NUDREN-199740 format. One line per 8 residues: number of its first residue (from 1); their letters; for each residue x, y, z of N, C-alpha, C. Coordinates in steps of 0.1 Angstrom, whole numbers, plus 5000, padded with zeros to 4 digits. Atoms other than C-alpha are relative to their C-alpha. Example, Ala and Ser with C-alpha at 12.3 -4.5 7.8 and 13.67 -1.06 7.14 Angstrom:
BEGIN
1> as> 5009 4988 5000 5123 4955 5078 5009 5012 5000 | 4991 4989 5000 5137 4989 5071 4992 5011 5008
***
This chain:
BEGIN
1> makkvpla> 5004 5008 4990 6095 4630 2634 4995 4987 4995 | 5008 5019 5007 6091 4593 2628 4990 4995 5014 | 5010 5005 4994 6059 4580 2643 4994 4986 4994 | 5003 5016 5005 6042 4546 2645 4984 5001 4995 | 5008 5001 5013 6023 4536 2618 4996 4980 4999 | 5006 5013 5005 6003 4503 2611 5000 4997 4988 | 5004 5007 5013 6004 4480 2581 4996 4991 5001 | 5012 5003 5002 5977 4465 2564 5000 4992 4988
9> csvcgtrn> 4997 5009 5008 5981 4434 2543 4995 5001 4985 | 5005 4993 5009 5976 4443 2507 4984 4990 4990 | 5010 5008 5007 5956 4412 2499 4987 4996 5007 | 5015 5008 4991 5932 4402 2525 4995 5021 5014 | 4995 4986 4994 5936 4439 2542 5001 5002 5017 | 4993 4994 4991 5947 4428 2577 5005 5008 5008 | 4990 4991 5000 5965 4453 2600 5010 4986 5010 | 4994 5012 4991 5990 4426 2614 5011 5010 5003
17> ysttanta> 4983 4990 4998 6026 4451 2617 4994 5011 5003 | 4995 4984 5003 6032 4484 2627 5020 5004 5007 | 4987 4997 5001 6062 4499 2627 5000 5021 4998 | 5001 4982 5003 6077 4540 2626 5001 5001 4989 | 5002 5000 5010 6077 4557 2599 5001 5014 4998 | 5003 4989 4994 6095 4591 2595 4985 5009 4989 | 5011 4997 5003 6062 4614 2586 4999 5013 4992 | 4990 4985 5006 6082 4642 2570 4998 5000 4983
25> sgerleik> 4994 5000 5013 6085 4627 2538 4982 4991 4993 | 5015 5006 5005 6049 4619 2516 5001 4986 4997 | 4999 5015 5002 6055 4582 2505 4994 4992 5012 | 5008 5016 4993 6038 4554 2520 5008 4990 4998 | 4991 5012 4998 6059 4523 2534 4993 4992 4992 | 5004 5001 5000 6056 4497 2513 5010 4982 5002 | 4998 5014 4994 6066 4461 2530 5002 4989 4999 | 5003 5017 5008 6068 4423 2516 5001 4992 5014
33> kycgvcnq> 5005 5009 4984 6057 4407 2556 4990 4984 4993 | 5010 5012 4993 6044 4372 2568 4988 5003 5002 | 5012 4999 4997 6003 4371 2565 4998 4993 5008 | 5002 5013 5002 5992 4343 2584 4987 5001 4996 | 5010 5010 5008 5955 4344 2574 5002 5001 4988 | 5001 5006 5012 5966 4346 2540 5011 4984 5006 | 4995 5013 4994 5993 4318 2552 5010 5003 4988 | 4989 4999 5012 6019 4335 2529 5008 5014 5001
41> htvhkqtk> 4998 4992 5001 6041 4361 2522 4997 5014 4996 | 5007 4989 5009 6022 4394 2511 5005 5016 4998 | 4995 4987 4995 6031 4433 2508 4993 5006 5002 | 5009 4996 4996 6020 4450 2529 5001 5020 5000 | 5003 4984 5008 6009 4487 2527 5000 5008 5018 | 5008 4998 4988 6004 4514 2555 4993 5011 4997 | 5013 4994 5004 5975 4525 2563 5001 5015 5009 | 5005 4986 4989 5961 4562 2582 4998 4991 5013
***
C-alpha cells in the first residue's frame, strides 16, 4: 500500500517535499531534490 511520506533535506533538515511510497518495502527513499533553504540540490531522505 502506498502512503504519503515527507522528505527532509539531509543538509539542513527542513521538510520541503512529500511523496507517496510503498510501505511494504523496508527501504527508505533517498531522492536528490532542490532545497530552497540551502539554495542547492541536495539528497532528501524519507522521514517518519
